[in-house]
C-alpha positions in Angstrom: -14.9 -78.5 -31.8 -16.8 -80.4 -29.6 -18.1 -82.7 -32.1 -14.2 -83.0 -33.8 -13.2 -83.9 -30.5 -15.6 -86.5 -29.8 -15.2 -88.2 -32.9 -11.3 -88.0 -32.7 -11.1 -89.8 -29.1 -13.6 -92.1 -30.7 -11.1 -93.3 -33.4 -8.0 -93.0 -31.2 -10.0 -95.1 -28.4 -11.2 -97.8 -31.1 -7.3 -97.8 -32.6 -5.9 -98.2 -29.2 -7.8 -101.3 -28.4 -6.3 -103.2 -31.6 -2.9 -103.9 -29.8 -1.6 -105.6 -33.0 -2.0 -102.4 -35.1 -0.7 -100.4 -32.4 2.3 -102.5 -32.1 2.8 -102.1 -35.6 2.3 -98.7 -35.9 4.0 -97.3 -33.0 6.8 -99.9 -32.4 7.5 -102.2 -35.1 7.5 -99.6 -38.0 9.9 -97.0 -36.0 12.0 -99.3 -34.7 12.6 -102.1 -37.2 14.0 -99.4 -40.1 16.3 -97.9 -37.5 17.1 -101.6 -36.3 18.0 -102.9 -39.8 19.9 -99.4 -40.9 22.3 -99.9 -38.1 22.8 -103.6 -38.7 23.4 -103.4 -42.4 26.0 -100.6 -42.2 27.5 -102.0 -39.6 28.2 -105.0 -41.4 29.3 -103.9 -44.8 31.4 -101.2 -42.9 32.8 -103.7 -40.6 33.5 -106.2 -43.1 35.2 -103.8 -45.6 37.4 -102.6 -43.0 38.7 -106.2 -41.8 39.3 -107.1 -45.6 41.3 -103.8 -45.7 43.2 -104.6 -42.8 44.0 -108.1 -43.4 46.4 -109.4 -45.8 45.0 -109.3 -49.3 44.9 -113.4 -50.9 46.4 -113.0 -54.4 46.7 -116.4 -56.4 49.5 -115.8 -59.1 50.1 -117.6 -62.3 53.8 -117.4 -63.2 55.3 -115.9 -60.1 58.7 -117.3 -61.4 58.7 -114.7 -64.0 58.9 -111.8 -61.9 60.4 -112.3 -58.5 60.8 -108.5 -57.6 57.3 -107.8 -58.2 56.3 -110.6 -55.9 58.4 -109.9 -53.2 57.1 -106.2 -53.5 53.5 -107.1 -53.4 54.4 -109.1 -50.0 55.9 -105.8 -48.6 52.6 -104.0 -49.2 50.5 -106.6 -47.4 49.7 -109.2 -50.2 49.6 -113.0 -49.4 51.0 -114.8 -52.4 48.8 -118.1 -53.2 49.3 -120.7 -55.9 46.9 -120.0 -58.8 44.0 -122.5 -59.5 44.3 -124.9 -62.8 41.6 -122.7 -64.6 41.9 -119.0 -63.3 39.0 -117.8 -65.1 36.4 -120.4 -64.1 37.6 -120.2 -60.3 36.9 -116.5 -60.4 33.5 -116.9 -62.2 32.4 -119.7 -59.8 33.7 -117.2 -57.1 36.4 -119.7 -55.5 38.7 -116.5 -55.9 38.1 -113.0 -55.9 40.8 -112.3 -58.4 43.8 -114.0 -59.8 46.8 -112.3 -61.3 48.8 -113.6 -64.4 52.4 -112.9 -65.1 53.2 -113.9 -68.6 56.9 -115.5 -69.6 57.4 -112.3 -72.1 57.3 -110.2 -68.7 61.0 -110.8 -67.7 62.3 -109.9 -71.0 60.2 -106.7 -71.4 61.5 -105.6 -67.9 65.1 -106.3 -69.1 64.7 -103.9 -71.9 62.9 -101.3 -70.1 59.6 -101.8 -71.9 56.6 -102.0 -70.4 55.9 -105.3 -68.8 52.2 -106.6 -68.9 50.4 -108.4 -66.1 46.9 -109.6 -66.3 44.7 -109.3 -63.4 41.4 -111.6 -63.8 38.4 -110.7 -61.8 34.7 -110.5 -62.5 33.3 -106.9 -62.3 29.8 -108.1 -61.6 30.8 -109.9 -58.3 30.5 -106.9 -55.7 32.5 -108.4 -53.4 35.7 -108.6 -55.4 35.7 -104.9 -55.9 37.6 -104.0 -52.9 39.9 -106.3 -53.4 40.4 -105.7 -57.0 41.1 -101.9 -56.1 43.5 -102.9 -53.5 45.5 -105.0 -55.9 45.4 -102.5 -58.6 46.7 -99.7 -56.5 49.7 -102.0 -55.3 50.5 -102.8 -58.8 50.6 -99.1 -60.1 52.7 -98.0 -56.7 55.1 -100.6 -57.9 55.3 -99.4 -61.4 55.3 -95.8 -60.5 58.3 -96.2 -58.0 60.2 -98.7 -61.0 59.5 -95.7 -63.3 61.3 -93.3 -60.7 64.2 -95.1 -60.4 64.9 -95.7 -64.0 64.5 -92.1 -64.6 67.2 -91.5 -61.8 69.4 -94.1 -63.1 69.4 -91.9 -66.4 70.3 -89.0 -64.5 67.3 -87.2 -65.0 64.9 -85.7 -62.3 61.5 -87.9 -61.4 59.8 -84.6 -61.8 60.1 -84.8 -65.4 57.6 -87.4 -65.6 55.2 -85.6 -63.5 54.5 -82.3 -65.6 51.4 -81.6 -63.5 50.9 -82.3 -59.7 47.1 -82.2 -58.4 46.7 -80.9 -54.9 43.1 -81.8 -53.7 41.4 -79.7 -51.7 38.2 -81.3 -50.4 35.6 -78.9 -49.4 33.2 -81.5 -47.8 32.7 -81.7 -44.1 32.1 -85.0 -42.0 28.7 -84.3 -41.8 28.3 -83.5 -45.3 29.9 -86.6 -46.3 27.4 -88.4 -44.1 24.3 -86.6 -45.4 25.6 -88.1 -48.9 26.0 -91.5 -47.6 22.6 -91.5 -45.8 20.7 -89.6 -48.4 17.8 -92.3 -47.9 16.7 -91.1 -44.5 14.4 -88.7 -45.4 12.4 -91.4 -47.3 12.3 -93.4 -44.0 10.5 -90.4 -42.2 8.2 -90.1 -45.1 7.6 -93.6 -45.2 7.2 -93.9 -41.3 4.5 -91.2 -41.5 2.8 -92.8 -43.8 2.8 -96.2 -42.3 1.5 -94.6 -39.2 -1.6 -93.4 -40.5 -2.4 -96.0 -42.9 -4.1 -98.3 -40.5 -6.2 -95.9 -39.3 -7.4 -94.2 -42.4 -8.3 -97.5 -43.5 -10.4 -98.5 -40.5 -11.8 -95.0 -40.0 -13.4 -94.9 -43.6 -13.3 -98.2 -45.7 -13.4 -100.3 -42.1 -16.3 -98.6 -40.8 -18.3 -98.8 -44.4 -17.6 -102.4 -44.5 -19.0 -102.8 -40.8 -21.7 -100.9 -41.6 -21.0 -98.4 -38.9 -20.7 -95.3 -41.1 -24.0 -94.8 -42.0 -25.3 -94.7 -38.0 -22.5 -92.1 -37.8 -23.5 -89.6 -40.5 -26.9 -90.0 -39.0 -26.0 -87.8 -36.3 -26.9 -84.1 -36.4 -23.3 -83.1 -37.0 -21.7 -81.9 -40.3 -19.7 -84.7 -42.2 -16.9 -82.1 -42.2 -16.6 -82.1 -38.6 -16.7 -86.1 -38.6 -13.9 -86.0 -41.1 -12.0 -83.5 -39.4 -12.2 -85.8 -36.2 -10.9 -88.7 -38.4 -8.4 -86.9 -40.0 -6.9 -85.3 -36.6 -6.8 -89.0 -35.2 -5.1 -90.2 -38.2 -2.6 -87.1 -38.4 -1.8 -87.8 -34.8 -0.8 -91.7 -35.1 1.0 -90.4 -38.1 3.1 -87.6 -36.5 3.5 -90.2 -33.3 5.4 -92.5 -35.6 7.3 -89.6 -37.3 8.4 -88.3 -33.7 9.4 -92.1 -32.7 11.4 -92.5 -36.1 13.4 -89.5 -35.4 14.1 -90.6 -32.0 15.2 -94.1 -33.1 17.2 -92.9 -35.8 19.0 -90.3 -33.3 19.9 -93.3 -30.9 20.9 -95.5 -33.9 23.0 -93.1 -35.2 25.4 -93.2 -32.5 26.0 -96.9 -33.0 27.3 -96.5 -36.6 31.1 -96.4 -37.2 30.8 -93.3 -39.3 33.9 -91.9 -37.5 35.8 -94.7 -39.4 34.8 -93.6 -42.5 35.6 -89.8 -41.9 31.8 -88.8 -41.7 29.3 -87.8 -39.0 25.5 -88.3 -39.1 24.0 -85.9 -36.3 20.6 -85.9 -35.6 20.5 -83.3 -32.4 17.4 -81.0 -30.9 17.5 -78.7 -33.8 17.3 -81.4 -36.9 14.3 -82.8 -35.1 12.4 -79.4 -34.5 12.8 -78.2 -37.9 12.4 -81.7 -39.4 8.8 -81.9 -37.4 7.8 -78.5 -38.6 8.4 -79.1 -42.1 6.8 -82.8 -42.0 3.8 -81.5 -40.2 1.6 -80.6 -42.9 2.9 -83.3 -44.9 1.6 -85.5 -42.6 -1.7 -83.8 -42.4 -1.3 -84.2 -46.4 -0.8 -88.1 -46.6 -3.6 -88.9 -44.1 -6.1 -86.7 -46.5 -4.8 -88.7 -49.3 -5.0 -91.9 -47.4 -8.5 -91.1 -46.3 -9.7 -90.1 -49.8 -8.3 -93.1 -51.3 -10.2 -95.3 -48.7 -13.3 -93.6 -49.5 -13.3 -95.2 -52.7 -12.8 -98.5 -51.6 -16.1 -100.6 -50.2 -13.9 -103.1 -48.1 -11.1 -102.9 -45.9 -9.0 -105.3 -48.3 -9.7 -103.0 -51.4 -8.5 -99.8 -49.1 -5.3 -101.6 -48.3 -4.4 -102.3 -51.9 -5.2 -98.6 -53.0 -3.3 -97.4 -50.3 -0.3 -99.7 -51.0 -0.2 -98.5 -54.5 -0.4 -94.9 -53.1 2.9 -95.6 -51.1 5.2 -95.5 -54.1 4.3 -92.0 -54.6 6.7 -90.5 -51.7 9.8 -93.0 -53.6 9.4 -91.0 -56.7 11.4 -88.0 -55.2 13.4 -89.6 -53.2 14.9 -91.7 -56.1 14.8 -88.9 -58.7 17.5 -86.9 -56.1 19.3 -90.0 -55.2 20.3 -91.0 -59.0 20.5 -87.6 -60.5 22.9 -84.9 -59.1 21.2 -81.4 -58.2 21.8 -78.0 -57.3 19.2 -77.1 -54.8 16.7 -74.2 -56.3 14.3 -72.3 -54.1 11.6 -73.5 -55.9 12.1 -76.8 -54.8 10.9 -76.1 -51.4 7.4 -75.1 -52.9 6.8 -78.8 -54.3 5.6 -80.9 -51.6 7.6 -84.2 -51.0 10.6 -82.6 -52.9 11.0 -79.8 -50.5 10.9 -81.8 -47.3 13.4 -84.1 -49.1 15.8 -81.3 -49.9 15.1 -79.5 -46.2 15.9 -82.7 -44.3 18.9 -83.7 -46.9 20.5 -79.9 -46.1 19.8 -80.4 -42.4 21.4 -83.7 -42.2 24.6 -82.3 -44.3 24.8 -79.4 -41.9 23.5 -76.6 -44.9 21.8 -73.5 -43.9 18.3 -73.8 -44.5 16.8 -70.2 -44.0 13.7 -69.3 -42.2 12.1 -68.4 -45.7 12.7 -71.7 -47.4 11.2 -73.7 -44.0 8.2 -71.1 -44.3 7.9 -71.8 -48.1 8.1 -75.6 -47.8 5.8 -75.5 -45.0 3.1 -73.2 -46.6 3.1 -74.8 -50.3 2.5 -78.3 -48.5 -0.2 -76.7 -46.3 -1.8 -75.2 -49.3 -1.9 -78.9 -51.2 -3.0 -80.2 -47.9 -6.1 -78.0 -47.6 -6.9 -78.7 -51.1 -6.9 -82.5 -50.9 -9.1 -82.0 -47.7 -11.6 -80.1 -49.4 -11.7 -83.0 -52.1 -12.1 -85.2 -49.3 -14.7 -83.4 -47.7 -16.9 -83.4 -50.9 -16.5 -87.0 -51.4 -17.7 -87.2 -47.8 -21.0 -85.4 -48.4 -21.7 -87.7 -51.1 -24.5 -90.3 -49.9 -23.0 -93.2 -51.8 -20.1 -93.4 -49.3 -22.5 -94.6 -46.5 -23.6 -97.1 -48.8 -21.9 -100.6 -47.9 -20.4 -103.1 -50.0 
């Protein structure tokens, strides 16, 4: 233990001397993601809410053919404007989010009680126009339903004749569950933060020392290489775990500034969430540190190791993307798959869903088993004489 502690303190001390690395690892990494997260979410939500509260600009072609419709749209918050000379071109070039065209045949079809067609011109590929199109479509459909009801009543019939089925919505989701769905990428930020936190140290303690030709003198000491490796891994794991803790704290503070209440959502990152997240992430942090050290051991230079670890960084993205894009029902076996188990556990904690002690234990044990296996492989590489040979 004394040898492991000596190597551990040596690596920590040397890493702390590099202020730029420490700044990027312990401050920029954990703080930048929550800051960007808050700024982007706030900007998007505030912009959409502002647009929803303000009058909706609606350029109309042929407004004179449907005065009643135009008046109804005004009452619902539409601001009627003159249409551009070429509506299709104006929409394509984003001069207008949408254009409503009322053909001359509208008035005649309306008088006959037939369906009167209007054209809603928009560009679906323009993301900014989606909210405006949905809002105007809702206004038109509401006006159509009210008119249909009045026509039915005028014929002495009950309006319920046109509605043989009434759907009563019973949403079982909670505000926290809806928030968990919206912030499904949050577990990836924690995993990525831990990865970045140990990345610089994992490279420097292996490929960096190999390039500086200081690894061979270290191996010359009468200390088993497994103890040297444990000291280096302990230092790497410590920095990665510290980054993870700072990320959780930063996101818990950032959650206070998110306007989730306006959307009927909640994002609660409290002490229980933080504690359970740290428990399931602890073996994963050691696993990532072992993988980073193993990858760096095959590199002959610092730059080459950066390339290897940059590619390794894509590994945590796979389960996150798969679980974000495809619907899934949580199964017990998922907790036994490293990365997937952490993703599922953290996601369920964010949603406020119950996570049993057995599931947490399974996640912890399975990841620990894989971490030990990767460590043994790394230890075998460390025993190789080729590792001490410099580039």
